[in-house]
Biopython code that builds the backbone (N, CA, C, O; Angstrom):
import numpy as np
from Bio.PDB.StructureBuilder import StructureBuilder

atoms = [
    (1, "MET", "N", (-0.688, 3.365, -38.926)),
    (1, "MET", "CA", (-1.648, 3.649, -38.549)),
    (1, "MET", "C", (-1.346, 1.944, -38.629)),
    (1, "MET", "O", (-0.605, 1.276, -39.351)),
    (2, "ASN", "N", (-2.402, 1.552, -37.401)),
    (2, "ASN", "CA", (-1.817, -0.551, -37.441)),
    (2, "ASN", "C", (-3.229, -0.827, -38.597)),
    (2, "ASN", "O", (-4.108, -0.160, -39.142)),
    (3, "ARG", "N", (-2.866, -1.928, -38.542)),
    (3, "ARG", "CA", (-3.856, -2.486, -39.735)),
    (3, "ARG", "C", (-5.372, -3.122, -38.663)),
    (3, "ARG", "O", (-6.437, -3.399, -39.215)),
    (4, "TRP", "N", (-5.250, -3.206, -37.709)),
    (4, "TRP", "CA", (-5.871, -4.279, -36.210)),
    (4, "TRP", "C", (-6.871, -2.733, -35.952)),
    (4, "TRP", "O", (-7.800, -2.941, -35.172)),
    (5, "PHE", "N", (-6.818, -1.616, -36.360)),
    (5, "PHE", "CA", (-7.237, -0.266, -35.788)),
    (5, "PHE", "C", (-8.193, 0.108, -36.467)),
    (5, "PHE", "O", (-8.982, 0.731, -35.757)),
    (6, "PRO", "N", (-8.528, 0.032, -37.538)),
    (6, "PRO", "CA", (-10.210, 0.419, -38.302)),
    (6, "PRO", "C", (-10.934, -0.818, -37.074)),
    (6, "PRO", "O", (-11.720, -0.581, -36.157)),
    (7, "LEU", "N", (-10.607, -1.530, -37.297)),
    (7, "LEU", "CA", (-11.722, -2.917, -37.033)),
    (7, "LEU", "C", (-11.925, -2.687, -35.295)),
    (7, "LEU", "O", (-12.959, -2.857, -34.649)),
    (8, "LEU", "N", (-10.823, -2.327, -34.889)),
    (8, "LEU", "CA", (-10.773, -1.238, -32.931)),
    (8, "LEU", "C", (-11.417, -0.462, -32.851)),
    (8, "LEU", "O", (-12.074, -0.560, -31.815)),
    (9, "ALA", "N", (-11.715, 0.609, -33.577)),
    (9, "ALA", "CA", (-12.580, 1.662, -33.522)),
    (9, "ALA", "C", (-13.970, 1.719, -33.865)),
    (9, "ALA", "O", (-14.826, 2.517, -33.483)),
    (10, "LEU", "N", (-14.101, 0.274, -35.026)),
    (10, "LEU", "CA", (-15.482, -0.266, -35.017)),
    (10, "LEU", "C", (-16.229, -0.722, -34.200)),
    (10, "LEU", "O", (-17.457, -0.679, -34.125)),
    (11, "ALA", "N", (-15.169, -1.360, -33.304)),
    (11, "ALA", "CA", (-15.736, -2.546, -32.629)),
    (11, "ALA", "C", (-15.476, -1.397, -30.946)),
    (11, "ALA", "O", (-15.989, -1.923, -29.958)),
    (12, "LEU", "N", (-15.120, -0.697, -30.807)),
    (12, "LEU", "CA", (-15.467, 0.275, -29.592)),
    (12, "LEU", "C", (-16.267, 1.245, -29.893)),
    (12, "LEU", "O", (-16.672, 1.979, -28.991)),
    (13, "GLY", "N", (-16.595, 1.414, -31.009)),
    (13, "GLY", "CA", (-17.726, 1.963, -31.619)),
    (13, "GLY", "C", (-18.841, 2.132, -30.548)),
    (13, "GLY", "O", (-18.792, 2.807, -29.519)),
    (14, "LEU", "N", (-19.731, 1.460, -30.965)),
    (14, "LEU", "CA", (-21.038, 0.850, -29.896)),
    (14, "LEU", "C", (-20.759, -0.006, -29.355)),
    (14, "LEU", "O", (-20.852, 0.350, -28.180)),
    (15, "GLY", "N", (-20.329, -1.369, -29.386)),
    (15, "GLY", "CA", (-19.620, -2.239, -29.139)),
    (15, "GLY", "C", (-19.124, -2.522, -27.258)),
    (15, "GLY", "O", (-19.244, -3.580, -26.639)),
    (16, "LEU", "N", (-18.627, -1.322, -26.782)),
    (16, "LEU", "CA", (-18.245, -1.533, -25.541)),
    (16, "LEU", "C", (-18.879, -0.850, -24.803)),
    (16, "LEU", "O", (-18.134, -0.299, -23.993)),
    (17, "SER", "N", (-20.515, -0.456, -24.598)),
    (17, "SER", "CA", (-21.707, -0.056, -23.992)),
    (17, "SER", "C", (-21.376, -1.365, -23.409)),
    (17, "SER", "O", (-20.948, -2.428, -23.860)),
    (18, "VAL", "N", (-21.819, -0.798, -21.923)),
    (18, "VAL", "CA", (-22.083, -2.202, -21.357)),
    (18, "VAL", "C", (-23.666, -2.532, -21.439)),
    (18, "VAL", "O", (-24.506, -1.788, -21.946)),
    (19, "PRO", "N", (-23.910, -3.777, -20.850)),
    (19, "PRO", "CA", (-25.312, -4.059, -20.512)),
    (19, "PRO", "C", (-26.186, -3.165, -20.250)),
    (19, "PRO", "O", (-25.666, -2.125, -19.845)),
    (20, "THR", "N", (-27.700, -3.136, -20.338)),
    (20, "THR", "CA", (-28.930, -2.644, -19.875)),
    (20, "THR", "C", (-28.895, -2.688, -18.707)),
    (20, "THR", "O", (-28.467, -1.617, -18.274)),
    (21, "PHE", "N", (-29.138, -3.419, -17.897)),
    (21, "PHE", "CA", (-28.993, -3.012, -16.405)),
    (21, "PHE", "C", (-27.865, -2.427, -16.038)),
    (21, "PHE", "O", (-28.226, -1.981, -14.948)),
    (22, "ALA", "N", (-26.589, -2.053, -16.174)),
    (22, "ALA", "CA", (-25.847, -1.035, -16.349)),
    (22, "ALA", "C", (-25.377, 0.483, -16.031)),
    (22, "ALA", "O", (-24.731, 1.233, -15.299)),
    (23, "GLN", "N", (-26.399, 0.307, -17.415)),
    (23, "GLN", "CA", (-25.847, 1.777, -18.355)),
    (23, "GLN", "C", (-26.873, 2.795, -17.607)),
    (23, "GLN", "O", (-26.750, 3.988, -17.886)),
    (24, "ASP", "N", (-27.736, 2.461, -16.806)),
    (24, "ASP", "CA", (-28.161, 3.809, -15.729)),
    (24, "ASP", "C", (-27.689, 3.820, -15.055)),
    (24, "ASP", "O", (-27.945, 4.923, -14.572)),
    (25, "PRO", "N", (-26.659, 3.127, -14.129)),
    (25, "PRO", "CA", (-26.115, 3.348, -13.268)),
    (25, "PRO", "C", (-24.424, 3.759, -13.394)),
    (25, "PRO", "O", (-23.649, 4.085, -12.495)),
    (26, "LEU", "N", (-24.250, 3.650, -14.461)),
    (26, "LEU", "CA", (-23.363, 4.260, -14.372)),
    (26, "LEU", "C", (-23.531, 6.092, -15.512)),
    (26, "LEU", "O", (-22.724, 6.988, -15.763)),
    (27, "ALA", "N", (-24.986, 5.856, -15.874)),
    (27, "ALA", "CA", (-24.772, 7.021, -15.950)),
    (27, "ALA", "C", (-25.224, 8.162, -15.288)),
    (27, "ALA", "O", (-24.846, 9.283, -15.627)),
    (28, "GLY", "N", (-25.946, 7.981, -14.437)),
    (28, "GLY", "CA", (-26.320, 8.716, -12.653)),
    (28, "GLY", "C", (-25.354, 8.607, -12.452)),
    (28, "GLY", "O", (-24.810, 9.611, -12.912)),
    (29, "ALA", "N", (-24.255, 7.647, -11.775)),
    (29, "ALA", "CA", (-22.844, 7.839, -11.310)),
    (29, "ALA", "C", (-21.944, 9.251, -11.770)),
    (29, "ALA", "O", (-21.327, 10.103, -11.131)),
    (30, "LYS", "N", (-22.291, 8.952, -13.620)),
    (30, "LYS", "CA", (-20.771, 10.122, -14.168)),
    (30, "LYS", "C", (-21.616, 11.232, -14.147)),
    (30, "LYS", "O", (-21.219, 12.198, -14.798)),
    (31, "GLN", "N", (-22.622, 11.332, -13.595)),
    (31, "GLN", "CA", (-23.768, 12.648, -13.717)),
    (31, "GLN", "C", (-23.294, 13.299, -12.940)),
    (31, "GLN", "O", (-22.756, 14.403, -13.019)),
    (32, "ALA", "N", (-23.636, 12.016, -11.371)),
    (32, "ALA", "CA", (-23.454, 12.797, -10.085)),
    (32, "ALA", "C", (-22.136, 13.052, -9.487)),
    (32, "ALA", "O", (-21.804, 13.283, -8.325)),
    (33, "GLY", "N", (-21.021, 12.883, -11.320)),
    (33, "GLY", "CA", (-19.753, 13.564, -10.388)),
    (33, "GLY", "C", (-19.046, 12.397, -9.476)),
    (33, "GLY", "O", (-17.916, 12.621, -9.041)),
    (34, "GLN", "N", (-19.972, 10.636, -9.057)),
    (34, "GLN", "CA", (-19.389, 10.127, -8.424)),
    (34, "GLN", "C", (-17.851, 9.163, -9.461)),
    (34, "GLN", "O", (-16.696, 9.109, -9.039)),
    (35, "LEU", "N", (-18.194, 8.722, -10.403)),
    (35, "LEU", "CA", (-17.417, 8.236, -11.416)),
    (35, "LEU", "C", (-17.018, 9.263, -12.550)),
    (35, "LEU", "O", (-17.579, 10.321, -12.833)),
    (36, "GLY", "N", (-15.660, 8.554, -13.255)),
    (36, "GLY", "CA", (-15.359, 9.195, -14.316)),
    (36, "GLY", "C", (-14.633, 8.224, -15.090)),
    (36, "GLY", "O", (-14.165, 7.230, -14.536)),
    (37, "GLU", "N", (-14.454, 8.498, -16.760)),
    (37, "GLU", "CA", (-12.960, 7.873, -17.152)),
    (37, "GLU", "C", (-11.920, 7.910, -16.858)),
    (37, "GLU", "O", (-11.298, 8.924, -16.541)),
    (38, "ARG", "N", (-11.537, 6.856, -16.901)),
    (38, "ARG", "CA", (-9.614, 6.424, -17.595)),
    (38, "ARG", "C", (-9.007, 6.547, -18.247)),
    (38, "ARG", "O", (-9.738, 6.587, -19.236)),
    (39, "PRO", "N", (-7.475, 6.742, -18.786)),
    (39, "PRO", "CA", (-7.197, 6.790, -19.844)),
    (39, "PRO", "C", (-7.031, 5.581, -20.248)),
    (39, "PRO", "O", (-6.739, 5.424, -21.434)),
    (40, "ASP", "N", (-7.146, 4.613, -19.527)),
    (40, "ASP", "CA", (-7.312, 3.353, -19.557)),
    (40, "ASP", "C", (-7.999, 2.161, -20.178)),
    (40, "ASP", "O", (-7.697, 1.019, -20.524)),
    (41, "GLY", "N", (-9.357, 3.163, -20.157)),
    (41, "GLY", "CA", (-10.212, 2.676, -20.851)),
    (41, "GLY", "C", (-11.439, 1.799, -19.636)),
    (41, "GLY", "O", (-12.300, 0.919, -19.607)),
    (42, "LEU", "N", (-10.742, 2.792, -18.784)),
    (42, "LEU", "CA", (-12.070, 1.728, -17.435)),
    (42, "LEU", "C", (-12.923, 3.069, -16.615)),
    (42, "LEU", "O", (-12.473, 4.179, -16.899)),
    (43, "VAL", "N", (-13.978, 3.043, -15.739)),
    (43, "VAL", "CA", (-14.445, 3.623, -14.730)),
    (43, "VAL", "C", (-13.338, 4.156, -13.746)),
    (43, "VAL", "O", (-12.591, 3.178, -13.711)),
    (44, "GLY", "N", (-12.681, 5.251, -12.796)),
    (44, "GLY", "CA", (-12.797, 5.061, -11.489)),
    (44, "GLY", "C", (-13.836, 6.059, -10.859)),
    (44, "GLY", "O", (-14.834, 6.637, -11.288)),
    (45, "VAL", "N", (-13.074, 6.005, -9.483)),
    (45, "VAL", "CA", (-13.655, 6.805, -7.953)),
    (45, "VAL", "C", (-13.722, 7.678, -8.367)),
    (45, "VAL", "O", (-12.713, 7.877, -9.043)),
    (46, "VAL", "N", (-14.631, 8.763, -8.412)),
    (46, "VAL", "CA", (-14.106, 10.473, -7.928)),
    (46, "VAL", "C", (-14.066, 10.293, -6.337)),
    (46, "VAL", "O", (-14.787, 9.436, -5.826)),
    (47, "PRO", "N", (-13.370, 10.960, -5.681)),
    (47, "PRO", "CA", (-13.044, 11.147, -4.410)),
    (47, "PRO", "C", (-14.638, 11.537, -3.769)),
    (47, "PRO", "O", (-15.599, 11.592, -4.537)),
    (48, "GLY", "N", (-14.772, 11.765, -2.455)),
    (48, "GLY", "CA", (-15.691, 12.106, -2.113)),
    (48, "GLY", "C", (-17.037, 11.235, -2.496)),
    (48, "GLY", "O", (-18.172, 11.480, -2.087)),
    (49, "ALA", "N", (-16.623, 10.092, -3.431)),
    (49, "ALA", "CA", (-18.621, 9.309, -3.883)),
    (49, "ALA", "C", (-18.222, 8.362, -2.287)),
    (49, "ALA", "O", (-17.469, 8.069, -1.358)),
    (50, "PRO", "N", (-19.773, 8.238, -3.180)),
    (50, "PRO", "CA", (-20.072, 7.157, -1.855)),
    (50, "PRO", "C", (-19.471, 5.624, -2.632)),
    (50, "PRO", "O", (-19.067, 5.417, -3.776)),
    (51, "VAL", "N", (-19.667, 4.501, -1.159)),
    (51, "VAL", "CA", (-19.157, 3.202, -1.635)),
    (51, "VAL", "C", (-19.742, 2.443, -2.491)),
    (51, "VAL", "O", (-19.229, 1.387, -2.864)),
    (52, "ALA", "N", (-21.248, 3.007, -3.052)),
    (52, "ALA", "CA", (-21.928, 2.038, -4.031)),
    (52, "ALA", "C", (-21.500, 2.301, -4.974)),
    (52, "ALA", "O", (-21.757, 1.395, -5.768)),
    (53, "ALA", "N", (-20.662, 3.458, -5.654)),
    (53, "ALA", "CA", (-19.776, 3.838, -6.608)),
    (53, "ALA", "C", (-19.341, 2.848, -7.320)),
    (53, "ALA", "O", (-19.670, 2.315, -8.380)),
    (54, "GLN", "N", (-17.849, 2.580, -5.863)),
    (54, "GLN", "CA", (-17.404, 1.313, -6.094)),
    (54, "GLN", "C", (-17.535, -0.316, -6.927)),
    (54, "GLN", "O", (-16.916, -1.098, -7.648)),
    (55, "ALA", "N", (-19.021, -0.078, -6.097)),
    (55, "ALA", "CA", (-19.686, -1.424, -6.760)),
    (55, "ALA", "C", (-20.253, -1.227, -8.760)),
    (55, "ALA", "O", (-20.388, -2.045, -9.669)),
    (56, "VAL", "N", (-20.397, 0.015, -8.677)),
    (56, "VAL", "CA", (-20.450, 0.382, -9.835)),
    (56, "VAL", "C", (-19.354, -0.082, -10.841)),
    (56, "VAL", "O", (-19.419, -0.998, -11.661)),
    (57, "ALA", "N", (-18.448, 0.677, -10.604)),
    (57, "ALA", "CA", (-17.105, 0.977, -10.885)),
    (57, "ALA", "C", (-16.309, -0.216, -11.553)),
    (57, "ALA", "O", (-15.531, -0.230, -12.507)),
    (58, "ASP", "N", (-16.860, -1.390, -10.567)),
    (58, "ASP", "CA", (-16.066, -2.244, -10.404)),
    (58, "ASP", "C", (-17.013, -3.339, -11.365)),
    (58, "ASP", "O", (-16.374, -4.121, -12.068)),
    (59, "GLN", "N", (-18.280, -3.393, -11.396)),
    (59, "GLN", "CA", (-19.415, -4.381, -12.791)),
    (59, "GLN", "C", (-18.876, -3.888, -13.774)),
    (59, "GLN", "O", (-18.481, -4.595, -14.701)),
    (60, "VAL", "N", (-18.735, -2.378, -13.761)),
    (60, "VAL", "CA", (-18.262, -1.909, -15.271)),
    (60, "VAL", "C", (-17.249, -2.112, -15.910)),
    (60, "VAL", "O", (-17.254, -2.126, -17.141)),
    (61, "ASN", "N", (-15.801, -2.377, -14.927)),
    (61, "ASN", "CA", (-14.188, -2.290, -15.134)),
    (61, "ASN", "C", (-14.644, -4.095, -15.734)),
    (61, "ASN", "O", (-14.282, -4.203, -16.905)),
    (62, "ALA", "N", (-15.240, -5.278, -15.263)),
    (62, "ALA", "CA", (-15.219, -6.093, -15.755)),
    (62, "ALA", "C", (-15.744, -6.435, -17.098)),
    (62, "ALA", "O", (-15.040, -7.067, -17.887)),
    (63, "GLN", "N", (-16.533, -6.183, -17.296)),
    (63, "GLN", "CA", (-17.069, -6.168, -18.196)),
    (63, "GLN", "C", (-16.584, -5.337, -19.581)),
    (63, "GLN", "O", (-17.030, -5.577, -20.703)),
    (64, "ARG", "N", (-15.939, -4.682, -19.380)),
    (64, "ARG", "CA", (-15.105, -3.551, -20.375)),
    (64, "ARG", "C", (-13.634, -4.194, -20.626)),
    (64, "ARG", "O", (-13.099, -4.098, -21.731)),
    (65, "LEU", "N", (-13.054, -4.813, -19.602)),
    (65, "LEU", "CA", (-11.627, -5.499, -19.644)),
    (65, "LEU", "C", (-11.962, -6.843, -20.283)),
    (65, "LEU", "O", (-11.187, -7.083, -21.209)),
    (66, "GLN", "N", (-12.967, -7.893, -20.058)),
    (66, "GLN", "CA", (-13.007, -8.490, -20.859)),
    (66, "GLN", "C", (-14.080, -8.970, -22.543)),
    (66, "GLN", "O", (-14.276, -10.020, -23.154)),
    (67, "ARG", "N", (-14.588, -7.304, -22.741)),
    (67, "ARG", "CA", (-14.597, -6.595, -24.033)),
    (67, "ARG", "C", (-13.097, -6.249, -24.265)),
    (67, "ARG", "O", (-12.956, -6.548, -25.450)),
    (68, "TYR", "N", (-12.356, -5.968, -23.991)),
    (68, "TYR", "CA", (-10.533, -5.319, -24.551)),
    (68, "TYR", "C", (-9.853, -6.994, -24.483)),
    (68, "TYR", "O", (-9.324, -7.443, -25.500)),
    (69, "ARG", "N", (-9.907, -7.617, -23.539)),
    (69, "ARG", "CA", (-9.562, -9.044, -23.791)),
    (69, "ARG", "C", (-10.130, -9.361, -25.227)),
    (69, "ARG", "O", (-9.267, -9.294, -26.102)),
    (70, "ASP", "N", (-10.978, -9.582, -25.516)),
    (70, "ASP", "CA", (-11.860, -10.083, -27.048)),
    (70, "ASP", "C", (-11.241, -9.336, -28.269)),
    (70, "ASP", "O", (-10.711, -9.898, -29.227)),
    (71, "ILE", "N", (-11.392, -7.903, -28.092)),
    (71, "ILE", "CA", (-10.692, -7.171, -29.091)),
    (71, "ILE", "C", (-9.117, -7.449, -29.477)),
    (71, "ILE", "O", (-8.511, -7.426, -30.548)),
    (72, "ALA", "N", (-8.754, -7.705, -28.207)),
    (72, "ALA", "CA", (-6.954, -7.684, -28.638)),
    (72, "ALA", "C", (-6.803, -9.185, -28.870)),
    (72, "ALA", "O", (-5.646, -9.509, -29.136)),
    (73, "ALA", "N", (-7.488, -9.953, -28.843)),
    (73, "ALA", "CA", (-6.853, -11.278, -29.406)),
    (73, "ALA", "C", (-7.745, -11.474, -30.495)),
    (73, "ALA", "O", (-7.922, -12.684, -30.638)),
    (74, "SER", "N", (-8.338, -10.849, -31.267)),
    (74, "SER", "CA", (-9.459, -11.129, -32.333)),
    (74, "SER", "C", (-8.418, -10.079, -33.508)),
    (74, "SER", "O", (-8.073, -10.212, -34.682)),
    (75, "ASN", "N", (-8.196, -9.063, -32.469)),
    (75, "ASN", "CA", (-7.132, -8.220, -33.571)),
    (75, "ASN", "C", (-5.809, -8.718, -33.949)),
    (75, "ASN", "O", (-5.382, -8.531, -35.089)),
    (76, "GLY", "N", (-4.990, -9.478, -32.866)),
    (76, "GLY", "CA", (-3.432, -9.946, -32.225)),
    (76, "GLY", "C", (-2.862, -8.759, -31.675)),
    (76, "GLY", "O", (-1.656, -8.581, -31.845)),
    (77, "THR", "N", (-3.531, -7.920, -31.045)),
    (77, "THR", "CA", (-2.487, -6.957, -30.032)),
    (77, "THR", "C", (-2.515, -6.861, -28.300)),
    (77, "THR", "O", (-3.440, -7.325, -27.634)),
    (78, "SER", "N", (-2.126, -6.636, -28.111)),
    (78, "SER", "CA", (-1.954, -6.283, -26.565)),
    (78, "SER", "C", (-3.589, -5.767, -26.072)),
    (78, "SER", "O", (-4.319, -5.043, -26.749)),
    (79, "VAL", "N", (-3.938, -6.383, -24.647)),
    (79, "VAL", "CA", (-5.061, -5.573, -23.969)),
    (79, "VAL", "C", (-4.073, -3.973, -23.463)),
    (79, "VAL", "O", (-4.389, -4.027, -22.274)),
    (80, "ASP", "N", (-3.695, -3.438, -23.499)),
    (80, "ASP", "CA", (-3.129, -2.627, -22.509)),
    (80, "ASP", "C", (-3.428, -1.359, -24.576)),
    (80, "ASP", "O", (-4.132, -0.367, -24.766)),
    (81, "LYS", "N", (-2.500, -2.139, -25.568)),
    (81, "LYS", "CA", (-2.680, -1.179, -27.013)),
    (81, "LYS", "C", (-4.141, -0.569, -26.735)),
    (81, "LYS", "O", (-4.318, 0.637, -26.559)),
    (82, "VAL", "N", (-5.439, -1.777, -26.707)),
    (82, "VAL", "CA", (-6.811, -2.274, -26.705)),
    (82, "VAL", "C", (-7.696, -0.770, -25.671)),
    (82, "VAL", "O", (-8.528, 0.107, -25.901)),
    (83, "GLN", "N", (-6.939, -1.194, -24.629)),
    (83, "GLN", "CA", (-7.534, -0.281, -23.874)),
    (83, "GLN", "C", (-6.833, 1.101, -23.803)),
    (83, "GLN", "O", (-7.580, 1.851, -23.174)),
    (84, "ALA", "N", (-5.874, 1.649, -24.133)),
    (84, "ALA", "CA", (-5.159, 3.391, -24.558)),
    (84, "ALA", "C", (-6.383, 3.788, -26.245)),
    (84, "ALA", "O", (-6.547, 4.965, -26.566)),
    (85, "VAL", "N", (-6.957, 2.826, -26.940)),
    (85, "VAL", "CA", (-7.625, 3.637, -27.994)),
    (85, "VAL", "C", (-8.918, 3.668, -26.792)),
    (85, "VAL", "O", (-8.901, 4.677, -26.088)),
    (86, "ALA", "N", (-9.709, 2.946, -26.585)),
    (86, "ALA", "CA", (-10.531, 3.004, -25.503)),
    (86, "ALA", "C", (-10.689, 4.089, -24.757)),
    (86, "ALA", "O", (-11.398, 5.081, -24.927)),
    (87, "GLY", "N", (-9.943, 3.793, -23.904)),
    (87, "GLY", "CA", (-10.057, 5.529, -22.856)),
    (87, "GLY", "C", (-9.722, 6.149, -23.460)),
    (87, "GLY", "O", (-9.921, 7.174, -22.808)),
    (88, "GLN", "N", (-9.145, 6.568, -24.634)),
    (88, "GLN", "CA", (-8.973, 8.047, -25.440)),
    (88, "GLN", "C", (-10.526, 8.437, -26.193)),
    (88, "GLN", "O", (-10.875, 9.607, -26.031)),
    (89, "GLN", "N", (-11.153, 7.843, -26.727)),
    (89, "GLN", "CA", (-12.296, 7.462, -27.402)),
    (89, "GLN", "C", (-13.232, 7.670, -26.453)),
    (89, "GLN", "O", (-14.325, 8.088, -26.837)),
    (90, "LEU", "N", (-12.981, 7.386, -24.789)),
    (90, "LEU", "CA", (-14.257, 7.498, -23.522)),
    (90, "LEU", "C", (-13.792, 8.837, -23.599)),
    (90, "LEU", "O", (-14.621, 9.672, -23.962)),
    (91, "ILE", "N", (-12.884, 9.139, -23.389)),
    (91, "ILE", "CA", (-12.595, 9.971, -22.633)),
    (91, "ILE", "C", (-13.083, 11.200, -23.490)),
    (91, "ILE", "O", (-13.769, 11.986, -22.835)),
    (92, "ASP", "N", (-12.860, 11.576, -24.949)),
    (92, "ASP", "CA", (-13.141, 12.682, -26.150)),
    (92, "ASP", "C", (-14.797, 12.329, -26.126)),
    (92, "ASP", "O", (-15.511, 13.078, -26.792)),
    (93, "ARG", "N", (-15.334, 11.397, -25.505)),
    (93, "ARG", "CA", (-16.973, 11.344, -26.028)),
    (93, "ARG", "C", (-17.375, 11.967, -24.451)),
    (93, "ARG", "O", (-18.391, 12.663, -24.427)),
    (94, "THR", "N", (-16.800, 11.807, -23.417)),
    (94, "THR", "CA", (-17.639, 12.417, -22.401)),
    (94, "THR", "C", (-18.184, 13.999, -21.962)),
    (94, "THR", "O", (-17.431, 14.923, -21.654)),
    (95, "PRO", "N", (-19.071, 14.038, -21.994)),
    (95, "PRO", "CA", (-19.838, 14.895, -21.768)),
    (95, "PRO", "C", (-19.331, 16.015, -20.829)),
    (95, "PRO", "O", (-18.936, 15.623, -19.731)),
    (96, "ALA", "N", (-19.282, 17.199, -21.051)),
    (96, "ALA", "CA", (-18.450, 18.430, -20.634)),
    (96, "ALA", "C", (-19.191, 18.605, -19.103)),
    (96, "ALA", "O", (-20.348, 18.184, -19.102)),
    (97, "GLY", "N", (-18.822, 19.030, -18.096)),
    (97, "GLY", "CA", (-18.808, 18.655, -16.553)),
    (97, "GLY", "C", (-18.847, 17.943, -15.870)),
    (97, "GLY", "O", (-18.928, 18.134, -14.657)),
    (98, "GLN", "N", (-18.781, 16.386, -16.698)),
    (98, "GLN", "CA", (-18.040, 14.741, -16.089)),
    (98, "GLN", "C", (-16.732, 14.907, -15.534)),
    (98, "GLN", "O", (-15.973, 15.863, -15.692)),
    (99, "TYR", "N", (-16.554, 13.843, -14.853)),
    (99, "TYR", "CA", (-15.173, 13.379, -14.835)),
    (99, "TYR", "C", (-13.716, 12.733, -15.659)),
    (99, "TYR", "O", (-13.487, 11.535, -15.827)),
    (100, "VAL", "N", (-13.204, 13.403, -15.917)),
    (100, "VAL", "CA", (-12.297, 12.336, -16.417)),
    (100, "VAL", "C", (-10.777, 12.682, -15.327)),
    (100, "VAL", "O", (-10.688, 13.535, -14.444)),
    (101, "LEU", "N", (-9.589, 11.558, -15.846)),
    (101, "LEU", "CA", (-8.748, 11.299, -15.217)),
    (101, "LEU", "C", (-8.156, 12.138, -15.701)),
    (101, "LEU", "O", (-8.796, 12.685, -16.599)),
    (102, "SER", "N", (-7.126, 12.560, -15.528)),
    (102, "SER", "CA", (-5.356, 13.391, -16.537)),
    (102, "SER", "C", (-4.935, 14.149, -15.873)),
    (102, "SER", "O", (-5.400, 15.120, -15.275)),
    (103, "GLY", "N", (-3.560, 13.508, -16.000)),
    (103, "GLY", "CA", (-2.572, 13.768, -15.393)),
    (103, "GLY", "C", (-2.428, 13.335, -14.073)),
    (103, "GLY", "O", (-1.315, 13.625, -13.634)),
    (104, "GLY", "N", (-3.349, 12.579, -13.054)),
    (104, "GLY", "CA", (-3.093, 11.219, -12.685)),
    (104, "GLY", "C", (-4.334, 12.528, -11.594)),
    (104, "GLY", "O", (-4.293, 12.187, -10.412)),
    (105, "LYS", "N", (-5.344, 13.867, -11.828)),
    (105, "LYS", "CA", (-6.018, 13.649, -11.694)),
    (105, "LYS", "C", (-7.067, 13.876, -12.269)),
    (105, "LYS", "O", (-7.214, 13.845, -13.491)),
    (106, "TRP", "N", (-8.262, 14.234, -11.114)),
    (106, "TRP", "CA", (-9.509, 13.889, -11.686)),
    (106, "TRP", "C", (-10.113, 15.979, -12.062)),
    (106, "TRP", "O", (-9.843, 16.981, -11.400)),
    (107, "VAL", "N", (-10.747, 15.870, -13.045)),
    (107, "VAL", "CA", (-10.817, 17.341, -13.368)),
    (107, "VAL", "C", (-12.024, 17.090, -13.969)),
    (107, "VAL", "O", (-12.262, 15.922, -14.274)),
    (108, "LYS", "N", (-13.005, 18.117, -14.251)),
    (108, "LYS", "CA", (-14.296, 18.356, -15.400)),
    (108, "LYS", "C", (-13.811, 18.385, -16.418)),
    (108, "LYS", "O", (-12.712, 18.852, -16.717)),
    (109, "LYS", "N", (-14.783, 17.754, -17.243)),
    (109, "LYS", "CA", (-14.389, 18.054, -18.557)),
    (109, "LYS", "C", (-15.374, 19.639, -19.450)),
    (109, "LYS", "O", (-15.093, 19.971, -20.601)),
]
sb = StructureBuilder()
sb.init_structure("model")
sb.init_model(0)
sb.init_chain("A")
sb.init_seg("    ")
for serial, (resi, resn, name, xyz) in enumerate(atoms, 1):
    if name == "N":
        sb.init_residue(resn, " ", resi, " ")
    sb.init_atom(name, np.array(xyz, "f"), 0.0, 1.0, " ", f" {name:<3s}", serial, name[0])
structure = sb.get_structure()
């Protein structure tokens, strides 16, 4: 285990959530099967989703990427490593019935 992993896990625990104005659209789009979690810690648009889902994904991903950069910088690691840990945590926490990207395909958990 790397020395930064405990700090990263703690930081990702609750600090990864998006601001209030984006929580409802993200949760709603995920529940509707329009967005899903990706292994890189970002959300992706599930095929067949309305165009508006992309705007939600873009907003959430911009916020997440900034948070990942901050965590990486403060822990002396790469953004890719932070994204991989975050992606796994987010996929693990995804409720049954919502989409995750697995093996390059969108699947319901």
